[in-house]
N, C-alpha and C positions, 0 to 999 in steps of 0.2 A: 409665469403662466400666461400672462396676456401676450407676450411676444410669441411663445410657442403656439398659442391657439390662432394668432393672427397669421403666423407663417404657415400653419396647417391650411388655413382657409385660403390664403393667397395661392399656395401650391396647388390646391383642389381646383380653384378657379382657373389657373394656368393649364392644368391637366385637361380640364373640360373644354377649354378653348382649342386645345390640340386634337380633339376628336374630329373625324372626317366630316360629319354633317355640319358642325360648327365652322370648320375650316372652309367648306364650300359656301356657307352662308356669308361669312366675312369676306370671302373673295368675290362673290357674285351680287352683293346687295347694291353695288353701284349701278348695275343694269336697271334697277327698279326705279332709279331717280331719273326725272326728265333730263334730256340732253343739255339744256341751257343751264342747269343747276349742278351738273356733275362735278365740275372743277372745284366749285365752292364746297359742295357737300364732302368731297374727298379731303380737302384741306381741313374742314371741320372734324372729320373722322380721326385724321391723323393727329390733330391737336388734342382730341379726347384720349387717344392712345398715349401721347407723351404725358398728359396729366396723370393718367392712371399708372403709368410706369414710375412717374416720379413720386406721386403721394399716395398710391394705393395702399401700400403695406403700413405706412404710418397712419392713414385714415382708419384702417382696420384695428390697429393698436389703440387708437384713441377711442373708438367705438366700443371694443371690447373692455377696455379699462373702465369706461363710464359704466358699461353693463354690469360689471363685477362690483363696483362701488355701489350701484343702486341696489343690486340684489343683497348685498351684504348690509346695507342700511335697512332694508325691509325685514331681513331676518333678525337683526338686532332689535328692531322696533317690535316685531312679534314676540321676541322673547322677553322684552321689558313688559309688554302688555299681559303676557301670560304669567310673569312673576307677581305683577300687580294684582291680577285677578285671584291668584292662589296664595296670596299673602306672603310671598317670598321677600318682600322689602320690609316687612313689620319686624319690629324687635322680638326676640324670643319672650314667650310668655303671653303674647297677645295673639289670639287665634285669628283664624281667617273669618271674614264676615259671614 
């Protein structure tokens, strides 16, 4: 489930990055950088791209896995508190408070 959700999100981000306005932005952003910093900015951009391609899907899988664990823990805690409040953990014959 985590892998499927991460792949869907990653595919959606890649689809979004291929849209014409985003393509133009990714192509033309370098012209907004001052001339003396362009080479360094371009190399930094490329290194970010390499990192995203290498670790992006793995990062999404870890984040979604953590999210599902946290939500499951909260649901279990809410269920335990609800059972305690309604007398679900008391032995039979002893009523709720």
